[in-house]
C-alpha positions in Angstrom: -26.5 6.7 17.4 -28.1 3.9 19.4 -26.8 1.2 17.0 -23.2 2.6 17.4 -23.6 2.5 21.1 -24.8 -1.1 21.1 -22.0 -2.3 18.6 -19.5 -0.6 20.9 -21.0 -2.2 24.1 -20.9 -5.6 22.5 -17.4 -5.4 21.3 -16.4 -4.2 24.8 -17.8 -7.3 26.1 -16.2 -9.4 23.4 -12.8 -8.1 24.1 -13.2 -8.8 27.7 -14.3 -12.4 27.0 -11.4 -13.2 24.4 -8.5 -11.3 26.0 -9.4 -10.7 29.6 -8.9 -6.8 29.1 -11.5 -4.4 30.4 -12.5 -1.5 28.2 -13.6 1.8 29.2 -13.4 4.0 26.1 -13.6 2.4 22.7 -13.1 4.3 19.3 -14.0 2.9 16.0 -12.5 4.0 12.8 -11.3 2.4 9.5 -12.6 -1.0 10.7 -10.4 -1.0 13.7 -11.2 -0.5 17.4 -8.9 1.6 19.5 -8.5 1.7 23.2 -5.7 2.4 25.4 -2.4 1.1 23.8 -4.4 -1.5 21.9 -5.9 -1.7 18.3 -8.3 -4.6 17.4 -7.6 -4.7 13.7 -9.8 -6.4 10.9 -7.6 -8.1 8.5 -8.1 -10.5 5.6 -4.4 -11.1 5.2 -2.5 -14.2 6.7 0.3 -13.3 8.9 3.7 -14.5 7.8 4.6 -15.9 11.4 8.2 -16.7 10.8 8.7 -13.2 9.6 6.9 -11.6 12.4 9.0 -13.6 15.0 12.3 -12.7 13.3 11.2 -8.8 13.1 10.3 -8.9 16.7 13.9 -9.7 17.6 15.1 -6.5 15.8 13.9 -4.0 18.4 11.9 -2.0 15.8 9.2 -1.2 18.2 6.6 -3.0 15.8 3.3 -3.8 17.5 3.0 -7.0 19.4 0.2 -9.5 18.6 -1.8 -10.5 21.6 -2.9 -14.0 21.9 -6.5 -14.7 22.8 -7.8 -17.0 25.5 -7.4 -19.9 23.1 -3.8 -19.0 22.5 -4.5 -18.2 18.8 -3.4 -15.0 17.0 -6.6 -14.1 15.4 -10.2 -14.1 16.9 -13.2 -14.7 14.7 -16.1 -12.0 15.6 -19.1 -11.7 13.6 -17.5 -13.9 10.9 -14.6 -11.7 10.5 -11.0 -12.2 11.5 -9.5 -9.7 14.0 -6.0 -9.4 15.5 -5.4 -7.4 18.8 -2.2 -5.5 18.5 -0.5 -3.6 21.3 1.7 -0.6 20.7 5.3 -0.5 21.9 6.0 2.9 20.4 4.5 5.7 18.4 6.2 6.8 15.2 4.8 8.9 12.4 5.7 7.4 9.0 8.2 9.4 7.1 11.2 8.8 4.8 13.5 8.8 7.9 11.6 6.2 9.8 11.1 4.3 6.6 14.8 3.7 6.4 14.5 1.9 9.6 12.9 -0.9 7.5 15.9 -1.2 5.0 16.7 -4.6 6.3 17.8 -7.4 4.1 15.9 -10.7 4.5 17.5 -14.0 3.4 15.1 -15.4 0.8 15.9 -17.2 -2.5 12.4 -16.7 -3.9 12.2 -14.0 -6.6 9.3 -11.6 -6.5 7.5 -11.6 -9.6 5.4 -8.3 -9.8 4.6 -9.1 -13.5 2.8 -12.3 -12.6 1.0 -10.9 -9.7 0.0 -7.8 -11.8 -1.2 -9.7 -14.7 -3.3 -12.2 -12.7 -4.9 -9.0 -10.9 -5.7 -7.1 -14.1 -7.2 -10.2 -15.5 -9.5 -10.7 -12.5 -10.5 -6.9 -12.4 -11.4 -7.0 -16.1 -13.8 -9.9 -15.5 -15.2 -8.0 -12.6 -15.3 -4.6 -14.4 -18.3 -6.0 -16.7 -20.5 -6.4 -13.7 -20.0 -2.7 -12.1 -22.3 0.1 -12.7 -20.0 2.8 -11.5 -19.6 5.4 -14.1 -16.5 6.5 -12.8 -15.0 3.1 -13.1 -16.1 2.7 -16.5 -14.7 6.0 -17.6 -11.3 5.4 -16.2 -10.7 1.7 -15.9 -9.1 1.1 -19.3 -6.8 4.1 -18.7 -5.4 2.6 -15.4 -5.3 -1.0 -16.8 -3.1 0.7 -19.7 -0.7 2.3 -16.8 -0.4 -1.2 -15.3 0.4 -3.0 -18.7 3.0 -0.3 -19.0 4.5 -1.3 -15.8 4.4 -4.9 -16.4 6.1 -4.5 -19.9 9.0 -2.4 -18.2 9.3 -5.0 -15.5 9.8 -7.8 -18.0 12.6 -5.9 -19.3 14.6 -5.9 -16.1 16.9 -8.6 -15.1 15.7 -10.0 -11.9 17.7 -10.3 -8.7 16.7 -12.0 -5.4 17.9 -9.3 -2.8 14.9 -8.5 -0.8 14.0 -6.5 2.2 11.5 -6.3 5.0 8.4 -4.6 3.3 4.9 -3.7 3.8 1.8 -4.8 1.8 0.4 -1.4 1.9 1.3 2.1 3.6 -2.3 3.7 3.7 -1.7 5.2 7.1 0.9 5.5 9.9 -0.4 2.4 11.8 0.5 0.3 8.7 4.2 1.1 9.1 4.5 -0.9 12.5 1.7 -3.5 12.0 3.2 -6.9 11.7 0.3 -8.3 9.9 1.4 -5.9 7.1 4.9 -7.2 6.9 6.0 -8.9 3.6 9.4 -9.6 1.7 9.9 -7.6 -1.3 12.4 -5.3 -3.2 13.3 -2.4 -1.1 11.9 0.0 -3.9 8.4 -1.2 -3.0 7.8 0.7 0.1 9.4 4.0 -0.8 7.4 3.9 -4.2 4.2 3.2 -2.5 4.8 5.8 0.3 5.6 8.2 -2.4 2.4 7.8 -4.4 0.5 8.2 -1.0 2.2 11.5 -0.1 1.8 12.7 -3.8 -2.1 12.2 -3.7 -2.3 13.8 -0.3 -0.5 16.9 -1.5 2.4 16.1 1.1 5.2 15.0 -1.3 8.5 17.0 -0.7 10.6 15.9 -3.6 13.9 16.8 -1.8 13.1 14.5 1.0 12.7 11.7 -1.7 16.1 12.4 -3.3 17.8 12.5 0.1 16.2 9.0 0.7 17.8 7.7 -2.5 21.1 9.3 -1.7 21.2 7.9 1.9 20.3 4.5 0.8 22.8 4.2 -2.0 20.1 3.3 -4.5 21.4 1.2 -7.4 20.3 1.5 -11.1 18.3 -1.5 -10.4 16.5 0.0 -7.4 15.6 3.2 -9.3 14.0 1.2 -12.3 12.0 -0.7 -9.9 11.1 2.3 -8.0 9.8 3.9 -11.3 8.0 0.9 -12.4 6.2 0.7 -9.2 5.2 4.4 -9.4 3.8 3.6 -12.9 1.6 0.7 -11.5 -1.7 2.3 -10.2 -2.0 0.3 -7.0 -3.7 3.2 -5.5 -6.7 3.0 -8.2 -7.1 -0.8 -7.9 -7.2 -0.4 -4.1 -10.0 2.0 -4.4 -11.5 -0.4 -7.0 -11.5 -3.2 -4.4 -13.3 -1.0 -1.8 -15.9 0.0 -4.4 -16.5 -3.5 -5.3 -17.1 -4.1 -1.6 -20.0 -1.4 -1.3 -18.0 1.9 -0.7 -18.8 5.0 -2.8 -17.1 5.6 -6.3 -16.2 9.1 -5.1 -13.1 7.2 -3.7 -11.8 7.8 -7.2 -12.1 11.4 -7.2 -8.7 12.4 -6.1 -6.9 10.2 -8.5 -9.1 11.5 -11.4 -8.4 15.0 -10.7 -5.0 14.5 -10.5 -4.4 12.3 -13.7 -2.5 14.9 -15.6 -0.5 16.2 -12.6 0.6 12.6 -11.9 1.4 12.1 -15.5 3.7 15.4 -15.2 5.3 13.8 -12.0 5.9 10.4 -13.9 7.6 12.4 -16.8 9.7 14.5 -14.2 10.8 11.2 -12.3 11.7 9.5 -15.7 14.2 12.3 -16.5 15.6 12.3 -13.0 16.0 8.5 -13.1 17.6 8.5 -16.5 20.5 10.1 -14.8 21.1 7.0 -12.7 19.9 4.1 -14.7 18.7 3.1 -18.3 15.0 3.4 -18.5 13.0 2.7 -21.7 11.2 5.5 -22.9 7.3 5.4 -22.8 6.5 7.6 -25.6 2.9 8.6 -24.9 4.0 9.7 -21.5 7.2 11.4 -22.1 6.1 13.1 -25.2 2.9 14.4 -23.7 2.1 18.2 -23.6 2.0 19.7 -20.1 -1.5 20.3 -19.2 -2.9 22.2 -16.4 -3.8 20.1 -13.3 -7.6 20.8 -13.7 -7.7 19.5 -17.2 -8.9 15.8 -17.4 -7.8 13.8 -20.3 -7.7 10.1 -20.8 -5.0 9.3 -23.2 -6.3 6.7 -25.9 -3.1 4.7 -26.2 -4.4 1.2 -24.9 
């Protein structure tokens, strides 16, 4: 308890020094410090300054980045990089608000999901040999297989360069308005990542998802990319990264318990999307028997 108090006291002084802001109450959670309308957030990402300046003119109420006393966007504190964000509005992330970010971005660069994923999987496979986590060892090849299925489907899709304002991740509501989190990608990315989050939090209303598709006039291309993104287990690899960095392996428990339920969801979405777009059949998934959610079974298809 004393250690936490000392850390907060030190951080209050640090904030006052770098930003000339006096802090009374300081809350710490998820690697972030909260006070008033401000968030001092830890970030390992480089910000796309050009994209940030462009989005800031669109009146989306995204958070502002406050410059420090050196007129810099980030501050190094204890060898870690922090950004100070100021809220301009408070919005819960939902499908309706996600639509506010359906903003085309002029960009001639194609987004090559297959290359990004192949490089990630190669890296994870090398790293897996050094891990002692039994949960990682028991499930790793299954999720690599899902990723490889997603890569195979992606390579069958004729690529387009119509891209939109997107987010690197949507772990929580703050990610939605955090400009450090902004990237350019296909519009299927955000809705797929958000759908996966809701599914594993037991909060997915499938009718809300279908309404999102209808309101945004999803093309056959959008539907296929959405399904590919559902298939790719970003949630597992994100947890994997955190375990590598010292967090507990029980981060995987939710995903392991819901393997069969998620497979059933992927199968249902396959038949739904087939009504709107051509989608190659994944035999092991589409032909699987419908198992109870509490039955844990890894398919040896890899």
